[in-house]
N, C-alpha and C positions, 0 to 999 in steps of 0.2 A: 465257176462252179464246176465240179468234177462229176462226170458220169461214166461209168464203165459200160460201154456199149459194144461189147464184143459181138453180140448177136446181130446188131445193126451193121457192123463192119462186114461180117460174113455175108449178110444179105446184100450189102452194097457191092461186094466183090462179085457176086453172082449175077446181079440184075442191073447194076448202075449203068447209066448212059456213058458212052465213050467220053463225053465232055467231062464228066465227073472223074472218071478213072484217070484221065490225062492230068488232073490237078495233083495227083499223087506221084511223088518222085522217089527214086531209090537214093539212099545215103549210106555209104559204106566206108569203113576204115579197116584196119587190121583186126580190130576187136568188135566192131559194131556193124550190123547190117539191118537197115531199116527201110520201110516204105512209109512215107509220111507226106502230109500236106493238109490244106484247108479246103473244105467243100461248103459253099454257100447253099442255103435252102432254096434260094432262087437267084436268078440274075436279072430279074425284071420286077420292080416294085413301084408303088405309087409313093408320092411324098408323104412321109410320116409313117409308112408301113413298117411294122417290126420285122427285123430280119436277123436270123441266127446263122452262125457259121460253125461247122463242126471241124475241129482239129483231130486228125487221125494219125496214129503212129502204130505201125505193125512191125513186130520184131521178127526178122528173118534169120537172126543169128542163132548161135548155139547156147549162148548164155543170157540170163535175164538182163533186160535193159532197165536201168534205174535212173530216175530223176526226181527232183523236188521243186516245189513252187509255193509261193504265198499268194493266195487268190490266183489272179491271172496275169501276174506281172511279167511272166516269161514271154508274153505275147505283145507284139507291136502291130497295130493296124492303122494304116493311113490311106487316104484316097485323094485323087486329083481329078480335076475336070479336064475337058478336052483342050483347054488352054495351058494345062500343066500347073494350074494353081491349086494348092491344097485346100481341102474343105476344113472346116473348124473341127478341132479335136476336143472331145469331151472327157478324155481320160485323165485322171488325176496323177497317174504315174505310180511308181513304187514308193510306198511309205513305210513298209515293214510292219504294217498293222494287220495282224492275223496269224493264225497258226500255220506252220509249215506242213504241207501235204506231201507225203512220200508216195511215189508211184513206182510200182514194179510191173513191167510188161514181160511175161514169161515167153520163152521161145515159141514161135508159131502163133502167138496170140496178138490181139490188137487192143488198143486203148483209145478212147475218144473223149474229148472235152468240148463243151459248147460255149461259144462266145456270142455276146449280144452286140451286133454291129452298131446299133443305135446309140449305145453308151460310149462308143469309140469315135464315131464320125457323125457329124451333123450335116445332112444334105438339105440345104435351104432352097434349092432350085431344081426343077426338073432338068434332065439332060443325061449325057453319058459320062460315066466315071470309070477310072481305073483304081481298083482296090488292091493294096499290097498288104499281105498278111505274113508275119514273120514270127518264128519261135526261136528263142535263144536259151539254151541251157547254161547260161553264163555263170550262174552262181554256184554250180556244182563243182566239187574238186576235179581237177584235170584228169585224174586217174580213175574217176568213178565210172564214166561211160566212154570216154575217148572221142566223143563227137564234138569237134571244135568248130563246126560250120553251122550256120543258121538253116532252119527249114523255112523255105519261102514258097508262097503261092501268090500269083497275080491273076486277077480275073476282072472282066469287064462287067459293069453294073449299069443297067438302064433304069433311070428314075423318071417315072411318068408323072404328069400333073395329078393333083388330088382328084379323087373320084368318090363322091358321096355313096354311090351304090357299092363300090368296092369296100369302103370303110364299113358299111353295114355287114357285108359278108365276113370281113375280118373279125369284127367284134363278135359276131355269132359263132365263128369258128373257134376263137379263143375262149369264148364262154362255154362251148361244148367241152373244150379241153379241161376246164375247171370242174365240170360236172361229171367227167368220165375219169379216165386214168392217165390224163396228160400230166406233164411236169408242172406242178404248182408254181415253181420258181419262174419258169419261162412264161407261164400264163400271167403272173403278176407283172413281170417286166413288160410284156407285150401290151396288156390292157392299160398300163400306166402311160403308154405312149399316146393314147387317144384322149383328147379333151372332150368327152362325150358322156352324157348322163346314162346312156345305155350300158355303160360298163359298171355302174354302181352295184347291181345285184351280184355280179360275179366277184367284184372286189370285196363286197361285204361278206360273201361266203368264204373268201380266203381269210378275212380277219377272224371270222368265227371258228373256222374249222382247221386252219393251217397256221399254227403259231410260228413256224419257221419262215413264213413269208409275210407275216403280219405287218412288219415295218414298211415294206414296199407297198402293200395294199393301203395302209393307213395314210402314207404320204400321198398316194394318188387320190384317195377319198377326200383329202383336205381341200381339194378344189371345189367340192360340191356340198359344203356345209349347210347350204340353204335347202337342200333336198333331204326330206325326212329320213329316207332309208340310209343315206350316207351319215347323217347325224346320229342315227340309232347305232350304226356300226361303230362309229367313233366313240360313242358312250360305252359300248361294250369293250372296246379296246383300252379304255381307261383302266380297266381292272386287270390288264395283262400283267403277268409276273416279269415281263421283260421291260425294264425301265425305259429303254429307247422307244418302244412301241407306245407305252402309256404316256410318256412325255410328248411324243408327236401328236397323239390324239388330243391330249389336253391343250396343246398349243393351237391346234386347228380350231377347237371349240372356243377358246378364248379369243382368238383373232376374229372370229365371226360373231362375237358378242353373246356367246352361249355359255359363259362361265357358270351361270346359275344352274344350267342343265348338268354341267359336269359336277358341280358341287352336290347336287341332289343324287347323282349316280354314285358318288363316292362317299356320301355321308356315313354309312355304316363303317366303311374302311377307315375313315378319318378319326373315328372314335374307338378303333380296335385297341384291345389291351396290349397287343403285340406291337412294340415300337417300330420294328422293321416294316410291318404292314402299314402303319401310319406314315412312316417316312416315305415309303415307296409311292403311296397314293398322294401324299402332299406334293411330292416331286412332280407328279403327273398333272396336278391341277393348278399349282401355284407358279407364277411366271418367273420367279427368280430365287436365288439363294436367300436374299434378304427377306422376301415374303415367307419362305419356308422357316427361317429362323424365328420370325415374328410369330408364326403359327405355333411353333414348338414351345416358345416362351409362354404364350397365352394358354396353351394346354397345360403346361407345368403349373402355372399360377392358378388356373381353375381347379386342377386336381388338389393342390395344396390347400385351397380354400374350401374344399369339400363340395364343389359344384359338379364334379365329375367322378 
């Protein structure tokens, strides 16, 4: 995810702790002059706590600095324990799936991007870890920016044992983020890390009010289909115009034995005169292409017989 956080960077430069400033390094060639690095939101977390890392690049040169990326594939994040053994990686790697984002950093300006450490590294035990963050502008033409070396930051991370009281504080904090002006994307990612019914109201709010993060929220709510508030939110998501969101909601309700609930929620849409509306909602509620084809044939037959 990309966020232009120039104001944040200016504030960081003025008020950051020396430890954070030391994570940024200068990178220079004949044509490029940058200050860049990775800054974690914290270096001490409990097991399962959501943790974001900010990638910062400030252009100290005279010309704009340009780079491109598809999602966050230019970043590599790994971690090792005190024995030097790597933690499990959760990152699927570069698959070319997604639009190319073009970034221009004007002279004297800064650009920042947020990375979710939990989707890169899985810390299964408490202890001390070394986290290595790296950015490679490897797929840009060599003459585009002239920077042929990676941007690297290494930091120590202490992972403490799980703490129920701390979990309560974290859920409340991310919940406030949903209700105020926090990043919905980050809130959805963070709340999805907790297997806790106290996250349901906030996730349900994201399903209802933020279509751009509905898929994340629906995927998390699928764990709580026996809870009325969660099932209600999933029923609402069935009517999403985003096929992935609607299908995820339908799959969650089917898997929990609530296909009848989904059918009732979508009945008006399944009989809509617009074939695209019928198809989209059939895709959400019916489990396979074979079932959807059967539904379509029955609809055609019924219409031809004058029943519809």
